[in-house]
N, C-alpha and C positions, 0 to 999 in steps of 0.2 A: 504493499498501499502506498505510494507515495508518500512521500514526507508531505504536512501540511505548512503555507503560507508562515503561520505563528510560529513555530517551534525548528526555523531554518532560519529566518528573515536578522542577518545580519551579523547570524553567530557562529565567528569559526568553528571550526572543525579541523583535525589533521587531513593533511594532502590525503592520504590510503582509505580513509572515508570516503570524501568528498565522492574519487576516483567508482570508489564500491557502488558508491547510491548512480553514478552517472554507468556503470556497468550494467548493474541491477537495467535502470527505464533500458539502455537500450538492446539489451537480450530480449528485452518485453515488448517488443517495437521490431525485431526482430533484423535491427540494424548490429550487430555482435559479431562481422566477417564480412568480405568483402563484397560492393554492394555492384556489381556486376561485371561482366568481360564487353571488350570492343574488338574487334578485329583491324588490324591497321598494317599496311604496309615496309616493309623497313623501313623508308626513308623517314620514314614517318616512327619510329620506333624506340626512335635511343631516350635512354632514361627514363621511361617506358617501364612499370613491371607485370612480368607475364602471372599470367591468371591460370595458366593451365601447365602441367608438363609438357617440353616440349619431346618431341621424337622424332629420327632423322629419318627422313625418306627415300635416302638415300646413300651411297657407300663415300666414304670419300678419305683418298680418290675409289672411282666407280672399275678401275682400270689400273693394270700394274705401269705401272708407268718407271723413265727411267730419273734415279737423285741426281746424276753426274750425265756431264757432255763423254760417250765414250761408245763403246760396241756390244751392243746385247749381244748375247751367248747364251750355250748351254753350258752350263757350270762343272758337269761333268766331261766333259770337252774338253778342259785346260788343265784333270787331276794327274797328271802325270808333266803337267810341263813345269822345269825346274832352268836354272841358272846357265846350268851345265848342257842342257838336253832342251831345249827352248822348245814350241809348239808354234806350227804356221796353221793359222786358217782362214777360207777363202772369200773371200765377204762377196757376200748375198748369199751363200749355202751351209756357212758355216758361223757370221758373226756378220751382221746389221750395224750400221753407225748409226746412234742419234743422238740428234740432242736431250736438257734436261724439260723431263717433262710428256715427252714423246711415250707415247705405247708401245711394252716389247712383240714385238714379233714370235707367233705364236712359234712354242719350243724357244724361246729364253726364258733365263732367271736370272740372267746375271747381268752386272752391266761393267764392262772392262773401260777401268777413265782412260782420254789419249793421252795421259802422262806417262801409263803403264804397259803403253805397248809398241813395238817400235812399225810402222807400214817396211812394205814390202813392193821392189816397185810402183812408188808413189804415183798419186794420180793427181790434177790441177786441184781437187779437194778432198776431203776426207773422207766420204763417200765413193772414193771412184780409182783405191785401193785396188789391187790383185789381192792381195791378201796383208794380214798383220804379225807378228811374232810375239808370242805371250813369253814369259819367265820365268812365271812363277805360277798358281792354281788359286782360282776363283771358288770365293768362296757363296754356295746355293745363298741367293735374294741380298748377294751382295750389293749397293750400291745402286739399291730399286727400293719404292714407295710402293709395296701392296696395298690389291684392296684393301681399302676397312681401313689404311691406319691409321686414319684420322681417325676415322668414326663410320661405320659398322653399321648398315640400316637395320631402320626399329629400336637402335641404342637411346637409353635419353643423350640428350644435350645437352637440357636444361630445368628446370623446377622450376617449379612452380614458385610464385615471389623471387623470382629474378629479377633484379635495377639489373634493363638490359647497359648493358656498356659498346664499345664501338666493336668491341672482340668478339661480344656473341651474336652482334648481326650478320658475321663474317661468316662467325662458326653458323650460322643458319644458315646462310645464303649457302652455303659448301652442304648441304645436306639437304637442298630442296626446298626450303619454307623459304617462302616469299613473301607470305603473311604470315602473322602473330595474336596468337590470342592475348592479349595484355586487359590489365584491371584496368576499370573506367574510370577515371577521374572522377572525385567528389568535387561539384557543386559546392559551392561555399558564397554566402551575401557575407557581404565587409560593408554591416552602416555603420557611420558615422551620427554620433546624437550631440546639443549643444547651439544652444543661440548666440553662444558667443565665436564660433567657429568660424572660418571665412577660409573657402579655395586660399590651397597652400602658391603661393606667386602673386597673388591679390595685396593691394595694399590694406595691414591691418592697425586699426585707430586705436590708444588704449582702450585697455580691456577687451581687444580681440585677442584671438588665439589661430593663425592657420593650421588647420587640418590636416594633418599628414601620419598618424597613429594609418590612420586606413591604407594610408601604402606602404606604412612595412607590415600589416597585417596580409595585406594580399601579397606580398612579395613572399611570405612567411612561405603562404599557401603554396603560390607555383611553386617556391624549389622543394615540398614537400609533396610534391605531387598530386596535388588542386589544379581545378580552375576556379580563383574568385573574381568574382562582380563587385566591384565596388557600385554603395549606393551611391547618391546624393547627400550630402549634408541635410538632416532631419532636425531642424528647432526643437525644443524642450514647450512640443503640446502634446502632452499622452498621448490625444488620438491619435493625431501624425502618423509618433512612432507607433502607437499599437496598430495601424492600418499599415504601416511599409513594414511590417515583423510578419503579419497576417500575408502578405501580399510575398519577400520572401520564405517566405513557409511552404509555398508552392510547390514551385520547383528547384528547392537548392534544397543537399541533403545536411545540411550546419551551417546555424546564423550564428556571426558573431555582432555581438551589439554591442560599439565602444560607446563608453562614457555613462554616466548616467547610474551607475551601477553599486553607489556605497547609501549613508540613508541622507542626504538633504535634500531640502523643498524641492530638488529640479532631478530627482533622479529617482526614475521610471521605472530601472530595469525591470524590478522586480517583483513591481503591482503588474508589468504589463506581463512579465510571464507568465504571474498567478492566474491571468483571469484566463490568459492562450490558453494554456498549458496545465502542467505539472514543476511549480518552483524546489528544484530540490533540493541546495543546497544555495546557501550567502551567507558567503564568510568562506576564509578560508585557511589554516595557518601555516601562510607563507608568511617573506618580504621579501619584495617590495611585491604589490598585488593581492594581498588580503583579501578583499572587497569582490571577491570575481564570484558571479551568480551562472549559475548549474542548471537546466532548465527544458522542459522536454512542450513543443508546442505540436496541436493539434493538426494536422494537415488537413484543410482543405481540400475536399473530394475525393478524398483514399477508397481506392476501391480494395477492399477485404481481402487479403492474401495475396493482390498484385502487389500492392503497392504502398511499401510504410504507410503507419498511421500516424506518425508522430517525426517531427526532425526537431534535432537535438539544440539548443542553444546557449549561449557562451555571451553575457554579461560581462563583455572584459572592462578593468579598470582604466581611466581616462591618462593618468600619467601616463607618457611614453614609455619610458622603461620596467610600469606593473603590465603593458600591454605586449611588448615584445617579449615579459619573459612567461605570461600567461600564456601565446601563443609554441612556445616550448615547450611549457611543462604538459597543456593541453590537447593543443591540436594539434602537436607532433606528431604525436603516437595515439591521435582516434586517426589522424590519413594513413601511418602505415597500419593500424586492427583496418581498416576497407580496405586499400589496395594491395591486403598480402606481400605486404613485405614486415625486414625485420627493424623493427622503431630503432633511430639513428638514437649510437648511445656513441658519448665523447671520446677520446684516448683522456687517459691522465696523467700526473705527471705530481709527484712529491716537492716539497720546499721548504722553504724558511720565510715566516712570516714576520714583516718587517716593522712593525709596527703593532701597539696593542688596539683591538676592537671591543667596544659594547655591543647587546645584542639584548632582543625581547628574548626573553626565554619562553614563552612560550610557542614562538614560530618557529618553521624551518628559512633561516635566512640564505638568500644568495650573495652573497659575499661578489660583488667584482673588483678585479686583481690584474696587474701585469706580473710579467713571470723573466724570470732571465736568470741564466752563468753567472755567476761574477764564479772562478776558479773551482771552487770544488761544490760550491753547494747552490742553490736552484734557492735564487732569495722570488719571494711572495709578497707587494706592494699594490697595499689597498685601494680603491677610488673611492672618488663621491660615490656617498650611498642613495643620494636624492629620488628619489622613484622619477621628478621628473628630468631627472638629468642623464638625456640619450645619446650624449660622448659619451659617455661610460663605461656605456655597453660597446663603443664604437672604439674606443680604443684598447678594451678590455682583450687581455686573453685566455679569460679562463673564468668562469666561479668556484668558491670554498662554497661550499656545501656545512650553513651550522644548522646541526640540529635543534628541534627542540631540548628548553632543558639546560640548556648551554647561554649563559650570559654574559660570553664575550670567549675573547681568543685572546692569548697573552704574545708581545711582541720575544719572536725567537722559535715561537710554538710551530710542531711539527703540519701543517696542510696539507692535503689531497684538492688540486687543483683539476677541476674539470672543463679539457681546453678547447678552446674557442681555432685556436689555431696550430700547426702540428705542431710534432717537439721539432723538429728542422728550426720554423721560426725560431721557437725557445732558443735554439740554442746558435741562432747566430746575433740575438737580441744583445744591443748596448744598455749595461744600465744605467741611467743617468738622476740622481738624486738632486733636491737643490735647488737654487733659488729660481722664479719664475724669468724668463726672458724669450722677444720674440727671434732671435735668433735662433733660437731653439726648436722651434717648429721650422723654419726654413731648414735648419739642416739636419729635421728627419726627410725632408725632403726629397733632397740630394743625397743622401745615404741612401732610397728604397731605389730611386734610382737607377744602386750602382748592387742592391742585391742584400743591401746591409738594410737594418730595424732600431733606431735608435725610439728606446722604451723608454717613457722617465713620466716620473710624480714630482709635482710642488709641493715641499716642503721646507721650503727657505731655506738661508745660504749654511746658516749651525746645522739645521738637519742633515744638509746634504754633508756636511764633515762628520758629525755622527754617524751616519750613513755607512763612510769609508771607515773608519774607528772599528764598528763594528761588519767589514766585509760584505757588507749589502751592493754597493755597488758598484760599478768599472770606471764612472768620475763623479765629480759633484762641481758644480754652477754656482759661484761665488761672488759678492761685491762687498764682502765686510772691514768695515770701516774702525776704520784702529785707532778712536782717540788720540794719544800721544804719540804714536810716528807718524800722522796725517796720513798713512801708507795703507792699501787696500791688501786681505787676503793674509798675509803673511805669519806675521802675529796669531791669528786663531788660528793656520794648517800647526804653528808649534806650539800651539797649549792642546788643541785636540788628536794631534796623530804625533804623538812627541817618537819620535827614535824610529819613524817612516819613513821610507823611500819614498818622495813624493817629488813630481814635477808640477810647477803651478802655470799653465801656459795661459799667453787671454788669447782674448776672442777679444774684445769690443771697450771700445769709451763710447761714457751712451750718457747725455743728459737725461738728469732728474727737475722735474721740477708739482709744481700745485697745477693738477689737473684741473678746470673750471668749465663751468660752462659757457656756450658759447656766445664771445662778448664782450663775456667774465662783466657781468649782471649788478653783482655783490660791490667789484670793485674792491678783491681782492690787490695790494699790493706784495706780500710778504709774509714770512711764519705771525708774525707778530699780531694780523690777519684773524688767522684761527682763533686769536681767546676773544672775536669776539660774540655777543647774543645771540649774533643773526647767522650766525653761520657754521653749517648743520659740516662734520667731518668726519669721511670713514682711514679707519688705518691698514696696513697691513700686520698678516701675525706675529706671535713673538719671533723671535731666534731668525727674520727674515732681516736680510740686506736693511732692506727700503728704511725697514723699523727704528736702524739702528743711526742708521743717516739719520731721521726723523730727530731720534735722539737728541743724537748728537750735536745739531745745531738748535738745535731751542732749551740747551744746560745753555750754549755757546751767547746766547742770545738774551738768557735769565729770563725763559719765558717754564709756568710749568705747566704739566701736563695736562694735569686735575682743571686746567684754567680752559681746555679745551675740549669743547662740546662734540663727541663723538667718536673720541681717543682708543675709547677702550673695545668702542664696538671694529669687526676685524673681517678681511680679507685675503683669498688664499694667491691671486696673482695680480699683477697690473692692469690685464683685460679686466677682470674683475670688480676693482673700483673704478674703473672709465664707465664701467655699467651704472654702476650705484649712482655715480656724477648726470650720467645721462639721462638715468632715468626718473633724474628731479629727486632720488631718495635724501642728498646731502648734497650740499654747492661746491666740495672738489676734495682732494685726497693728491696724497703724495707721490708719484707715479711716474716712469716714461714719456715723452713727449711720442712716440711710435702708437704707445696706448690712445693718447689721448686726438691724435689725427686719423687713428684710425675709426672713429667712432663719431668724427668730426665735434669735437670739442676743442678749446681753448686751451690753452697751455701758456705757464708761466717759470719760465726756464731760471734753476734757481744755483741746481748742483751740476760739475762732471764727478763720473767716476767711473770707473775701474772693474767692467769685467771679467771674470778671468774662469778657467776648465780646473779643476780642482783635480790628478791623477796620480794613481797609487803607479808606481815605477813598474810591477809588474805587468799592470795592463795598458801602461803608456808603451811598452815594447811587445806586447802581445800583437798574433795576427790577427785576433778579435776589435782593433781601435786601430788597424793599419789604412781602414777605408775612412775612416773619422776626420786622421792627421793628414790626408792626404785630399779631403776635401776641402780642407782648410786652405790647402795652397791653390787650388782651381779659382781664375778670375772668375768665372760666373758666380762661384759663390760668395767672392766680397764686394762685388757690383752689384750683386740683393739683397746683404747686408746694409752696405753703407750707400741703399735708393731708400732706408726705413730711416723718418727725421729724428735727428735728435743723439746717430750711429758716428761711429770711426773706425776704420775698421784697421787702424796703422798697427797696435798691438797685436794683430790676430796671426796665431803662429808662432809669437815670440815666447818661445820660455823666461818668464818675469825668474828663475829662481827656482833652483831646486835645494830640498827639505832632509835631512838635514846638507848644511850648505858641505 
């Protein structure tokens, strides 16, 4: 008996129980298996899944053929041949010249390669010799492709459930199968809802959101063997959403209703599903993605015994990461079941977590991480965890599953990563932890073009040096100002990496200053203006070079940090503080000129600083970092960086210092 709406409404249940409820409902509806089959030509069969076993219609090869250019003979005729007593065989009567692939004449059961015989009375070509001289016997069926060497008629060529690859198509053609029965592609309706949504690419006013979840969901469906139909955006009108869902149920196998799955005033998914069928689940104990809704919609006009009476529907959460992970958790395994293939199973690698993470004790959490090998260890670095941070999935090398009941993971703890990338890509990765700089994004692009990878996480300059001390990175970006010497980075390298042989490599000099609204409407002229009551500020995180630079100059000017409204508010990159200014959240922030330029903001230059790469000697001399060092020497990369506002490439590639000296 299906669960009532009141018993499941926004009540998180374990993932296993959610799947069990969905499985029972699909079994009752006759939908727990392959949906059907299509016969397709081989030209259109790549990537499809065989719906039934495929048997060879003919043998391959279907005749005895020559495996080499040579002379077809009866092996018995050469049995007495030797170096001391060679045998001469007459062409036409006792030997016949054949090219590779040519059929053997009757009576022949071996081929003598041309290099193993001597022509007697040679003619203009190999077919016109009078005879050949043989100095060693041929084994029966040597250099012959016998009938059925590859496949024998009636032999099993491919089982059901095989995802067809190019070589599979070749095997089918070779054994006489030119049309193959494949699983029907499940049809999936993707319905985006929300009055705040506008089509991607259109201008979006404040409060309007470009709609791209349906693009992600539809692409997932297509990549997993389904056929996706993206519907137009449906505003938050319960009747319009209900009628759209009912219409989709007529001719689709699965419905993905995006957004409206939570419990807000305009979250209608659960009630609409309950009104059109059975609400099975509202809330699964996973993060991100817990407000997912699962139900079965009655199919209008279903013919008993011939058409399934219900259509499964998923109310997919609106946050982008939650939506994408809902696809991986529920849609991929379901499409695998319907097409008869094995569900996708990620490769895994074990590694060491670089920093502590907290987790909700009651939920299964999917933690997005980057992965790389540093020395003998695989290091795993957590990425941003917000459900709206889709780029965290773009940058992720994989997921760490934090099980229910675990409140977090400690730095240094061994974890298993379910990989999005191949282990080979993980091995190629150059791991950079430390301060954020736009040149690292350019560097990653230039390395990608050379077959290498740069994976980075923004943990601040001090965080990067600490990561190096722990053996968690190949290099760290740093711009730490020493207030005593007025120089950058060297004093901190000596402090945090004592006794470690380290190369401090110059990258750029860059401008730091105040990022302001265009036109500087608050008339900010320097750091002293940050203490004004009408100025809202946002800071960089503790341990960042920009934060230390600010503190240094505040102290020099006698400005107490507590007098700045927003000093304790933090962001982790130059672009995010610039975005805070652009959005109107704050009036200004300390950052680099290029970040202000990127978002069309004003900029008040204040300081020059040097941004270096700190690289332990063993990595500096390693083949893994050779591509990075080569990129720094290229004219193309230097020009690309020099084009960024406020950047000077004079230090690039120069060894600033080697520590210890």
